[in-house]
C-alpha positions as a LaTeX table, in Angstrom:
\begin{tabular}{lrrr}
\hline
Residue & $x$ (\AA) & $y$ (\AA) & $z$ (\AA) \\
\hline
Met1 & 111.80 & 115.91 & 121.98 \\
Asn2 & 111.46 & 113.65 & 125.00 \\
Lys3 & 111.32 & 109.86 & 124.88 \\
Asn4 & 107.51 & 109.63 & 125.33 \\
Leu5 & 106.85 & 112.06 & 122.50 \\
Arg6 & 109.30 & 110.25 & 120.22 \\
Lys7 & 107.44 & 107.01 & 120.88 \\
Ala8 & 104.10 & 108.74 & 120.20 \\
Trp9 & 105.51 & 110.18 & 116.95 \\
Glu10 & 106.62 & 106.71 & 115.87 \\
Glu11 & 103.11 & 105.40 & 116.64 \\
Phe12 & 101.67 & 108.24 & 114.54 \\
Arg13 & 103.94 & 107.36 & 111.63 \\
His14 & 103.00 & 103.70 & 111.95 \\
Met15 & 99.30 & 104.61 & 111.96 \\
Ile16 & 99.55 & 106.64 & 108.76 \\
Ser17 & 101.68 & 103.97 & 107.08 \\
Glu18 & 98.80 & 101.55 & 107.60 \\
Leu19 & 96.14 & 103.75 & 105.97 \\
Asp20 & 94.41 & 101.99 & 103.09 \\
Glu21 & 94.16 & 103.72 & 99.71 \\
Arg22 & 90.36 & 103.56 & 100.00 \\
Asp23 & 90.32 & 105.42 & 103.34 \\
Thr24 & 88.30 & 108.61 & 103.10 \\
Pro25 & 89.18 & 111.96 & 104.67 \\
Ile26 & 86.64 & 111.18 & 107.42 \\
Ile27 & 88.44 & 107.92 & 108.26 \\
Ile28 & 91.80 & 109.73 & 108.21 \\
Phe29 & 90.38 & 112.39 & 110.55 \\
Gln30 & 89.05 & 109.73 & 112.92 \\
Arg31 & 92.37 & 107.87 & 112.99 \\
Ile32 & 94.37 & 111.03 & 113.71 \\
Arg33 & 91.80 & 112.07 & 116.32 \\
Asp34 & 92.03 & 108.64 & 118.00 \\
Trp35 & 95.84 & 108.86 & 118.04 \\
Tyr36 & 95.63 & 112.39 & 119.47 \\
Gln37 & 93.18 & 111.37 & 122.22 \\
Lys38 & 95.50 & 108.53 & 123.21 \\
Asn39 & 98.61 & 110.75 & 123.27 \\
Lys40 & 97.46 & 114.28 & 124.21 \\
Lys41 & 98.65 & 113.92 & 127.80 \\
Lys42 & 102.18 & 113.79 & 126.41 \\
Leu43 & 101.76 & 117.28 & 124.93 \\
Ser44 & 102.07 & 120.48 & 126.90 \\
Pro45 & 98.66 & 122.02 & 127.73 \\
Tyr46 & 100.14 & 125.34 & 126.58 \\
Leu47 & 100.78 & 123.97 & 123.07 \\
Ile48 & 97.37 & 122.31 & 122.90 \\
Glu49 & 95.83 & 125.70 & 123.67 \\
Glu50 & 98.26 & 127.67 & 121.46 \\
Tyr51 & 97.47 & 125.57 & 118.37 \\
Gly52 & 93.75 & 125.12 & 119.09 \\
Leu53 & 94.00 & 121.35 & 118.95 \\
Glu54 & 91.03 & 120.64 & 121.21 \\
Lys55 & 88.73 & 122.82 & 119.09 \\
Leu56 & 89.79 & 121.04 & 115.91 \\
Val57 & 89.62 & 117.54 & 117.41 \\
Asn58 & 86.25 & 117.94 & 119.10 \\
Ile59 & 84.20 & 119.14 & 116.15 \\
Asp60 & 81.03 & 117.43 & 114.97 \\
Ile61 & 82.30 & 115.56 & 111.91 \\
Lys62 & 78.92 & 115.87 & 110.16 \\
Ala63 & 78.85 & 119.66 & 110.51 \\
Tyr64 & 82.13 & 120.36 & 108.69 \\
Pro65 & 83.27 & 119.72 & 105.10 \\
Ile66 & 85.70 & 116.90 & 105.89 \\
Glu67 & 84.36 & 114.78 & 103.04 \\
His68 & 85.45 & 117.55 & 100.65 \\
Ser69 & 89.04 & 117.54 & 101.90 \\
Glu70 & 91.79 & 116.78 & 99.42 \\
Cys71 & 93.70 & 114.88 & 102.10 \\
Thr72 & 94.34 & 111.33 & 100.94 \\
Pro73 & 96.25 & 108.39 & 102.40 \\
Glu74 & 98.90 & 109.01 & 99.74 \\
Ser75 & 99.27 & 112.70 & 100.55 \\
Ile76 & 99.48 & 112.17 & 104.31 \\
Arg77 & 102.18 & 109.53 & 103.87 \\
Gly78 & 104.51 & 112.40 & 103.03 \\
Leu79 & 104.73 & 112.87 & 106.80 \\
Leu80 & 106.54 & 109.53 & 107.10 \\
His81 & 109.75 & 111.23 & 105.97 \\
Leu82 & 109.66 & 113.98 & 108.57 \\
Glu83 & 111.99 & 113.93 & 111.54 \\
Leu84 & 110.46 & 116.12 & 114.21 \\
Ser85 & 112.83 & 117.79 & 116.64 \\
Ser86 & 110.47 & 119.38 & 119.15 \\
Glu87 & 107.14 & 119.14 & 120.88 \\
Asp88 & 106.21 & 122.43 & 119.23 \\
Ser89 & 106.77 & 121.00 & 115.74 \\
Leu90 & 104.56 & 118.00 & 116.57 \\
Ala91 & 101.73 & 120.23 & 117.82 \\
Met92 & 102.05 & 122.42 & 114.72 \\
Leu93 & 101.97 & 119.39 & 112.43 \\
Leu94 & 98.82 & 118.10 & 114.15 \\
Arg95 & 97.14 & 121.48 & 113.84 \\
Asp96 & 98.01 & 121.65 & 110.13 \\
Gln97 & 96.70 & 118.13 & 109.47 \\
Phe98 & 93.42 & 118.74 & 111.27 \\
Trp99 & 93.09 & 122.10 & 109.49 \\
Glu100 & 93.61 & 120.45 & 106.08 \\
Leu101 & 90.87 & 117.96 & 106.90 \\
Val102 & 88.34 & 120.35 & 108.48 \\
Val103 & 88.65 & 123.56 & 106.43 \\
Leu104 & 87.38 & 123.64 & 102.86 \\
Thr105 & 90.00 & 124.82 & 100.37 \\
Val106 & 88.57 & 126.31 & 97.20 \\
Ala107 & 90.32 & 126.81 & 93.87 \\
Val108 & 90.13 & 130.60 & 93.86 \\
Glu109 & 93.18 & 132.66 & 92.89 \\
Cys110 & 94.46 & 135.11 & 95.48 \\
Gln111 & 94.44 & 138.69 & 94.20 \\
Ile112 & 97.72 & 139.44 & 95.97 \\
Cys113 & 100.09 & 136.47 & 95.57 \\
Lys114 & 98.22 & 134.61 & 92.78 \\
Asn115 & 98.22 & 131.37 & 94.82 \\
Leu116 & 95.41 & 129.06 & 93.72 \\
Gly117 & 93.87 & 127.95 & 96.98 \\
Met118 & 91.87 & 129.81 & 99.57 \\
Ser119 & 90.42 & 128.60 & 102.86 \\
Ala120 & 86.67 & 129.10 & 103.31 \\
Leu121 & 86.20 & 130.52 & 106.82 \\
Phe122 & 83.29 & 132.12 & 108.65 \\
Asp123 & 83.01 & 135.65 & 110.02 \\
Glu124 & 80.68 & 135.28 & 113.00 \\
Ser125 & 80.01 & 139.02 & 113.32 \\
Ala126 & 79.02 & 139.43 & 109.65 \\
Lys127 & 77.43 & 135.96 & 109.47 \\
Lys128 & 79.07 & 135.09 & 106.17 \\
Val129 & 81.75 & 132.96 & 104.59 \\
Val130 & 84.96 & 134.71 & 103.56 \\
Leu131 & 88.03 & 133.39 & 101.79 \\
Glu132 & 91.56 & 133.56 & 103.19 \\
Cys133 & 94.63 & 132.84 & 101.07 \\
Thr134 & 96.47 & 129.76 & 102.27 \\
Gln135 & 99.76 & 131.36 & 101.22 \\
Cys136 & 99.74 & 135.04 & 102.20 \\
Gly137 & 96.65 & 135.44 & 104.41 \\
Trp138 & 94.81 & 137.89 & 102.12 \\
Thr139 & 91.09 & 137.89 & 102.91 \\
Gln140 & 88.26 & 138.53 & 100.48 \\
Thr141 & 84.54 & 137.91 & 100.06 \\
Ser142 & 83.45 & 134.93 & 98.00 \\
Asp143 & 82.71 & 137.30 & 95.12 \\
Gly144 & 86.24 & 138.73 & 95.14 \\
Tyr145 & 86.03 & 141.96 & 97.12 \\
Pro146 & 88.73 & 142.76 & 99.72 \\
Tyr147 & 87.58 & 141.94 & 103.24 \\
Glu148 & 88.85 & 143.09 & 106.62 \\
Pro149 & 87.43 & 140.88 & 109.37 \\
Leu150 & 86.80 & 142.73 & 112.63 \\
Val151 & 87.21 & 139.58 & 114.71 \\
Arg152 & 89.05 & 136.32 & 114.32 \\
Leu153 & 87.50 & 134.10 & 111.66 \\
Gln154 & 85.93 & 130.78 & 112.64 \\
Leu155 & 85.75 & 127.39 & 110.96 \\
Ala156 & 83.01 & 127.40 & 108.31 \\
Gln157 & 80.38 & 124.70 & 108.69 \\
Asn158 & 78.64 & 122.82 & 105.88 \\
Asp159 & 75.42 & 124.87 & 106.21 \\
Asp160 & 77.37 & 128.14 & 105.80 \\
Leu161 & 79.31 & 126.74 & 102.85 \\
Lys162 & 76.08 & 125.63 & 101.13 \\
Ile163 & 74.58 & 129.11 & 101.54 \\
Ala164 & 77.75 & 130.55 & 99.97 \\
Glu165 & 77.41 & 127.91 & 97.20 \\
Leu166 & 80.91 & 126.54 & 97.85 \\
Ile167 & 79.72 & 122.96 & 98.36 \\
\hline
\end{tabular}
């Protein structure tokens, strides 16, 4: 990783070390977003596109279930111990953090791997929320039936999640 990215990573680590225990997922999202906006020119445009960072960063906070995220200042501090070796690993870490904050995870057991945790996503063509296993990628309807999306699933918004009675 080049010198500029190392410095940006150190600034990121400093930022998360200063999170207060009372900081909500929305505050955490805003802090990471602010750091990203300040440092995105140091990342390759290819990686920004590859990991969909702009889409995740530029969402309307009120439209997505960020307040339901299980991301806490304590949980994100686990990143303080990471030593990143590449620009790719930094972009991946950012994508994963934004995803954890923006995508609702529900305590539903996967029928395939038995993992307890599925991401609530939205199938635009079917106009409904579907669940995708965070471990193996299995997809099912909210009432447990196997589901094969015809197109790539989108981020589910609060209105969709309310209709599906997930929030």
